[in-house]
Structures are given as structure tokens and as C-alpha cells.
C-alpha positions in Angstrom: 79.7 84.0 80.6 79.9 80.8 83.0 82.7 78.9 84.5 83.0 75.1 83.8 83.0 72.9 86.8 82.9 69.2 88.0 80.1 68.2 90.2 81.2 65.6 92.9 78.3 64.0 94.9 79.2 63.1 98.4 82.2 61.2 99.6 82.3 58.1 102.0 83.8 58.1 105.4 86.9 60.7 105.4 87.6 60.6 101.7 87.6 64.7 101.4 91.3 64.0 100.6 90.2 62.3 97.3 88.1 65.4 96.6 91.1 67.6 96.6 92.9 65.2 94.2 89.9 65.5 91.8 90.1 69.4 92.3 93.9 69.4 91.3 93.3 67.3 88.1 90.1 69.5 87.2 92.2 72.9 87.6 95.2 71.6 85.7 93.7 69.9 82.6 90.4 71.3 82.4 90.7 74.9 84.0 87.4 73.9 85.9 86.2 74.4 89.3 84.9 71.5 91.6 81.5 71.6 93.1 81.1 69.2 96.1 77.2 68.2 96.8 76.9 66.7 100.2 74.2 65.8 102.7 75.9 67.4 105.5 78.9 69.9 105.3 81.8 68.9 107.5 84.7 71.0 108.7 87.2 71.6 105.9 85.0 70.6 102.9 85.4 74.3 101.7 88.9 73.9 101.5 88.7 71.0 99.2 86.3 72.1 96.9 85.3 75.5 95.3 81.7 75.4 96.2 79.9 73.3 98.8 76.1 72.6 98.4 74.0 70.8 101.0 71.2 68.8 100.0 69.3 65.6 101.0 70.4 62.4 99.0 67.2 60.4 100.1 66.0 59.4 96.7 62.3 60.6 97.1 63.8 64.3 97.8 65.9 64.2 94.7 63.9 66.6 92.7 64.0 69.1 95.5 67.9 68.5 95.9 68.2 69.1 92.2 66.5 72.4 92.4 68.7 73.5 95.1 71.7 72.6 93.2 70.6 74.2 89.9 69.9 77.6 91.9 73.1 77.6 93.6 75.0 76.9 90.3 73.3 79.6 88.6 74.2 82.0 91.5 77.9 81.0 91.3 77.8 81.3 87.4 78.9 77.8 87.3 78.3 75.3 84.3 78.9 71.6 84.9 81.1 69.7 82.3 81.2 66.4 84.2 79.4 64.6 87.1 81.4 62.3 89.5 79.2 60.2 91.7 81.5 59.6 94.7 79.6 58.1 97.6 77.1 55.3 97.5 74.4 57.5 98.9 75.5 60.3 96.3 75.2 57.8 93.3 71.4 58.3 92.6 71.9 62.2 92.8 74.7 62.0 90.4 72.6 60.1 87.9 70.0 62.8 88.3 72.5 65.5 87.6 74.0 63.6 84.5 70.5 63.4 83.2 69.4 66.9 83.8 72.7 68.2 82.1 72.9 65.5 79.3 76.3 64.5 80.5 77.7 60.7 80.7 76.4 58.5 83.5 73.9 56.0 84.7 70.3 56.6 84.6 68.5 57.4 87.8 66.6 54.1 87.5 70.1 52.3 87.1 71.7 54.1 89.8 69.4 53.0 92.6 71.4 49.6 92.6 74.5 51.7 93.6 72.6 52.5 97.0 70.2 49.6 97.6 71.9 46.0 97.8 68.6 44.5 97.4 68.2 45.6 93.9 71.5 44.1 92.8 70.5 40.9 94.4 67.3 40.9 92.4 69.0 41.8 89.1 71.5 38.8 89.6 68.9 36.4 90.6 66.9 37.1 87.5 69.7 37.3 84.9 69.2 35.3 81.8 72.7 34.0 82.0 75.9 34.2 84.4 79.6 33.5 83.8 81.1 30.0 84.3 81.5 29.3 87.8 79.3 32.2 89.0 77.4 31.2 92.0 74.3 33.3 92.8 74.0 34.3 96.4 70.8 33.9 98.4 69.4 37.2 99.7 66.4 37.9 101.6 64.9 41.2 103.4 64.0 40.5 106.9 61.8 42.9 109.0 62.0 41.6 112.6 63.8 39.2 114.8 61.5 36.2 114.1 61.9 36.3 110.5 65.7 36.6 111.0 65.6 33.4 112.9 63.3 31.6 110.2 66.0 32.8 107.4 68.9 31.7 109.5 67.4 28.2 110.0 66.7 27.9 106.4 70.3 28.6 105.4 71.5 26.1 107.9 72.0 27.9 111.0 74.6 30.3 109.6 74.1 33.5 107.7 75.5 36.9 106.8 73.4 39.9 107.6 73.8 43.7 106.6 72.2 47.0 105.9 70.7 47.4 102.5 71.8 50.7 102.2 75.2 51.2 103.9 78.8 51.1 102.7 82.3 51.0 104.7 81.3 47.5 106.3 79.0 49.3 108.6 76.4 46.8 110.2 77.9 43.8 108.6 77.7 40.7 110.7 78.2 37.0 110.6 75.7 34.9 112.4 76.9 31.3 113.5 73.7 30.3 115.5 70.0 31.1 115.7 70.5 32.1 119.4 72.5 35.3 118.3 69.6 36.4 116.0 67.7 38.6 118.8 71.0 40.3 119.8 72.1 41.2 116.3 68.7 42.4 115.3 68.7 45.0 118.2 72.2 45.8 117.6 71.4 46.7 113.8 68.3 49.0 115.1 70.0 52.2 113.5 69.5 50.4 110.0 66.1 49.0 110.3 64.6 52.0 108.2 66.9 51.4 105.3 66.4 47.8 105.1 68.2 44.6 106.4 69.2 41.8 104.3 70.4 38.2 105.3 72.5 36.3 102.8 73.8 32.8 102.7 77.3 33.0 104.5 80.0 32.0 102.2 82.8 30.4 104.2 86.6 29.7 103.0 86.5 32.2 100.2 89.5 34.8 99.3 88.1 38.2 98.6 88.8 40.5 95.7 87.6 43.4 93.9 87.0 44.1 90.3 88.0 47.9 89.9 87.1 49.9 86.9 87.5 53.3 85.3 86.7 54.4 81.8 87.6 51.0 80.5 90.6 50.3 82.3 90.1 47.3 84.8 92.3 45.6 87.1 91.9 43.0 90.2 92.4 44.2 93.9 93.3 41.6 96.5 91.3 42.1 99.9 92.0 41.0 103.2 89.3 41.1 106.0 89.0 40.5 109.7 87.6 37.3 111.1 85.1 37.0 113.9 81.4 38.5 114.2 82.3 41.6 112.3 83.8 42.3 108.9 86.3 44.9 108.1 88.9 45.3 105.5 92.5 45.7 106.6 94.6 45.3 103.6 94.3 45.7 99.9 97.3 44.8 97.2 97.1 46.1 93.6 97.1 44.1 91.6 96.2 40.6 92.8 98.7 37.8 92.2 96.6 35.2 90.7 96.8 32.1 88.3 95.4 33.0 84.9 92.1 30.9 85.3 91.2 32.7 88.6 92.0 36.2 87.2 90.0 35.3 84.2 87.0 34.3 86.4 87.2 37.3 88.5 87.2 39.7 85.4 84.0 37.9 84.2 82.1 38.2 87.4 83.2 41.8 87.8 81.9 42.7 84.3 78.8 40.7 84.5 78.0 42.6 87.6 78.7 46.1 85.7 76.5 44.9 82.9 73.6 43.9 85.1 73.3 47.4 86.5 74.8 50.0 83.8 77.3 50.0 81.2 76.9 53.9 81.1 78.5 54.3 84.4 82.2 55.3 84.3 83.8 53.8 87.6 83.1 50.6 89.6 84.4 48.9 92.7 82.6 45.3 92.5 83.4 43.0 95.4 83.7 39.3 94.9 84.5 36.1 96.4 86.6 33.5 95.0 86.4 29.7 96.0 88.1 26.7 94.0 86.5 27.0 90.6 83.7 29.6 91.7 83.0 33.0 92.2 80.0 34.8 94.0 79.2 38.5 94.1 79.7 40.4 97.6 78.2 43.6 96.5 78.6 46.4 93.4 79.6 49.9 94.0 79.2 52.5 91.4 81.9 54.6 92.4 85.7 54.5 92.9 87.2 52.3 95.3 88.1 53.2 98.8 91.2 52.6 101.0 93.4 54.4 98.3 93.0 51.5 95.9 93.1 54.1 93.1 96.4 55.5 94.5 97.8 52.0 94.7 96.8 51.4 91.1 98.5 54.7 90.1 101.8 53.4 91.9 101.5 49.9 90.2 100.8 50.8 86.7 102.9 52.7 84.2 101.4 56.2 83.1 98.1 55.5 84.7 96.0 58.3 86.5 92.6 57.0 87.3 91.6 60.3 88.5 92.3 62.1 85.2 90.8 59.4 83.3 87.5 59.5 85.3 87.2 63.3 84.7 88.0 62.8 80.8 85.3 60.1 80.9 82.9 62.2 82.7 83.2 65.1 80.0 83.3 62.7 76.9 81.7 59.2 78.0 84.5 57.5 76.1 86.0 54.2 77.5 89.4 52.9 76.5 89.9 49.2 77.2 93.6 49.3 76.6 95.4 46.9 79.2 97.3 48.4 82.0 101.2 47.6 82.0 102.4 46.7 85.6 105.6 48.0 87.0 105.1 47.0 90.8 102.8 45.6 93.4 101.4 48.2 95.9 99.7 47.7 99.2 97.9 49.3 101.9 97.7 47.9 105.4 95.2 49.4 108.2 96.5 49.5 111.6 94.8 48.5 114.7 94.9 49.0 118.4 96.0 45.9 120.1 94.5 46.7 123.3 91.7 49.1 124.7 92.9 52.1 126.6 94.1 55.6 126.2 96.7 56.5 123.5 99.8 57.8 125.1 102.1 58.1 122.1 102.6 57.2 118.6 105.9 55.5 117.1 108.1 57.0 114.3 106.8 55.0 111.5 109.6 56.0 109.0 112.2 55.0 111.5 110.6 51.8 112.1 110.4 51.2 108.3 114.1 52.2 107.9 115.0 49.7 110.4 113.5 46.9 108.4 115.0 48.2 105.1 111.5 49.2 103.6 110.7 52.2 101.3 107.4 53.7 103.0 105.5 55.2 100.3 102.8 56.9 102.9 101.8 56.5 106.3 98.9 58.1 108.2 97.7 57.9 111.9 93.8 59.0 112.4 94.4 59.3 116.4 96.4 61.2 118.4 97.7 61.1 122.2 94.9 61.2 124.6 92.3 59.2 122.4 90.5 56.4 123.8 91.1 53.4 121.6 89.1 50.2 121.3 90.5 47.1 120.2 87.1 46.0 118.8 87.0 46.4 114.9 83.4 46.9 113.7 84.0 48.3 110.5 86.5 50.1 108.2 86.4 53.4 110.3 87.8 51.6 113.5 91.3 51.5 112.5 93.9 53.7 114.0 95.8 54.5 110.6 97.5 53.1 107.6 100.9 52.2 105.6 101.4 52.1 102.0 104.4 50.3 100.5 105.2 49.2 96.8 107.7 46.6 95.5 108.2 45.0 92.2 108.0 41.4 94.1 104.5 40.5 95.5 105.9 38.0 98.2 108.4 40.7 99.5 105.5 43.3 99.5 103.2 41.1 101.5 105.9 40.3 104.1 106.9 44.1 104.5 103.4 44.8 105.0 103.1 42.3 107.8 106.3 43.1 109.4 105.9 46.8 109.4 102.2 46.7 110.6 103.5 44.3 113.5 106.2 46.7 114.6 104.1 49.7 114.4 101.2 48.3 116.2 103.6 46.9 119.0 105.2 50.2 119.4 101.8 52.3 120.0 101.7 53.3 123.7 98.4 52.6 125.4 97.6 52.8 129.0 
């Protein structure tokens, strides 16, 4: 007799804490274990999953990885009842496992768009139709500094450059002049093998994501740092938008989903919004990061996205019922205001109390003695975060600003 299990393929950045949430729901509602398949086992993984299997996620090595997983499952007496692709690099392996066990999920071919941004751009450029107001973004792979200069010149002297197979804003850069190209190309050398793409720079846009799980969907408002690098520092669920903008973003997000795979159960499609226009940033075939699903659980009544995803993984059924809002919820990332050695961290709950704010959650990812940088190159460079919830959007946004300012000012740095 075998034991039922869910298989989670990978986790981005430090999101092992979300694997623990999946495990709790799996035990409570399915009496099932959780198997984590990862490229590199990290300390703590085995405390968050019942079984940890280490394999390569490189697509050409997929069959060998699948064989290893099947062998380990057999040895442990585990039988998969659902597959949960949870990292960009783990999406193709998740599709391979879903196909192998005849479980809900995207096909292996479809899943490649969740890893390689070039595939999505190709699908978008060749689409027979697009939603009203949807702008197709110019995108080209470049193989050396010379071709980068040529493409920047073709785009009018400005461009956005990023690795084709990375997430978490790693390697994303704005180019404002052709003279920057040589230095930027050298800086991105760790990503050359996976491909580098150059896209038209969209300026003056607001950023949002179309988030989806098992038929339920919502729009998340994003805030991103300015300057040469791009890192997301704030998310609010749901976005507060005029009806016309809401409809445009929903149409764009659903268009992106249909371009790739309607069989996939979770989406985090990132979208630019300009006056009367939308444009796709990128598609992600897995749950949103930065606690967006946790924010949605706070903001909507009787909504548990983690449990919905598990049910979808076993049944493949989508329920498009609208969500009933009860609040706005937001997360704000915290930054070091100057470089140096961290000497002390403030009492966040006390600072929240002084401002009359009800703090839902706070976390620091640094400790006294750590060396801090004031340069944010990607989402992993923040020193912590706060989460608040409030029925009023304006009061929530003000609270996030005020509390973040107070905490950052109180962080001791020598």
C-alpha cells in the first residue's frame, strides 16, 4: 500500500516558508505528504517537506531527473495525487511529472514558456489577435556587446535588458545610452549561457500582476524601484482601479494565459498599464511571490489560495466564481538607507503602535553584525518586510509609507 503525496517542484529565493503552508494544507485536507523536488538541497528543506529529492531542472536532463524521482518515490512508498510547479526553473519538471502520472498540468512543451521568456515573446508576437489596447513588446536575443549596441540604437537609445531564464528581477537593467552597453553586457556575464534579451523600454507605466489560481483571479498593484536596476518593493491586493483599467488588465492577463496553457493551475502574469494601453512584462506559471497569495487570503472572504491549488492539482477543476473583497492588504519591503554594518534593529510592533497601525506581520532577513548595502539590484536585497491590512485603500497605502519610513530610520548602521 502506498501513501498519497503532492510533489512541489522547486521554490524561488527563500520561499521554503510557502512549502510549509502547502504541507499543512496537504496533511489537514488530504492526509497526504509533501515531496519537495529541488536542484540544490538547502538547510531546513527537510523540516518543511516529508521527502526532499535533488535533481537537475535543466530541460535536456529532464528524463534523467524524472527517473531519479520515480525511483525515490517507489523506495518511499509514495504515490503522487497532485503536482505543484513552484519555481520558474521547476515548471518544466512539474509538467513532466504531471504528464507521467496523468495529473492536471501544462504539457512539457507549454511549460517551457514558464522558464524561457523568449518563448512567451515569440508566442505573443505571432498571436492571431490581442485584446483591445494591448501593445506587443519588441524583444530580441543578443549574443554579444556589439549586437546589444545595435539593438539599443534601433530602439532609439533606450532599452530594457534581462536574462531570458531568471526570475526575482535578477539581472534586470535599464539602458539609457549606448555607451552603457559594454559595461552592462559584462555585468550580465553570469547569465550569458541562458540567453540575454533586449526589449523596448516602457516608460511612465504603472505595474500590476494578474494573479490566478484554479479559476479565481485578482489584480495586484506593484511598486518597483527607479534607477538602473528594477526591484519590486511593494504589493497591494487588490489594486484600486477604475473599471476600464481593471477590465484591460484582466483581458491582458487572460490573453497571456491562453497564449501558453489553459491547463496550468496557477499564474502570476506581470503587466504594464499606460493610458488606454497594456503591455506584458512576463508570464509566470506558478504562484506569485512576495506573499501575494497571503495578501489575497487577507483581502477576500473565505479564500484560501493554497487549498484551492491543491484541490486543482488533484481534480483539474477551475471555479471562476468572483472573489468577495473585505479589505486591502499590502506588503512593503524594507531597505537599508546607507551602506555599513548593522548594529541594531528596531521594535517594529512598538513603532506600529505609535502610529496606531495594526501590524499583520513583520520580518527581518538580517541580523546585527551583517554588512548592508544601500544598492538594490534585485528583490533579494531588501532587509525585511511589513504587512498591513485595512478596509480603506488610501489609509493602507499611507500606513505602509509611514511605518516603512519609521522602521528604516530606526535601523542602526555604522
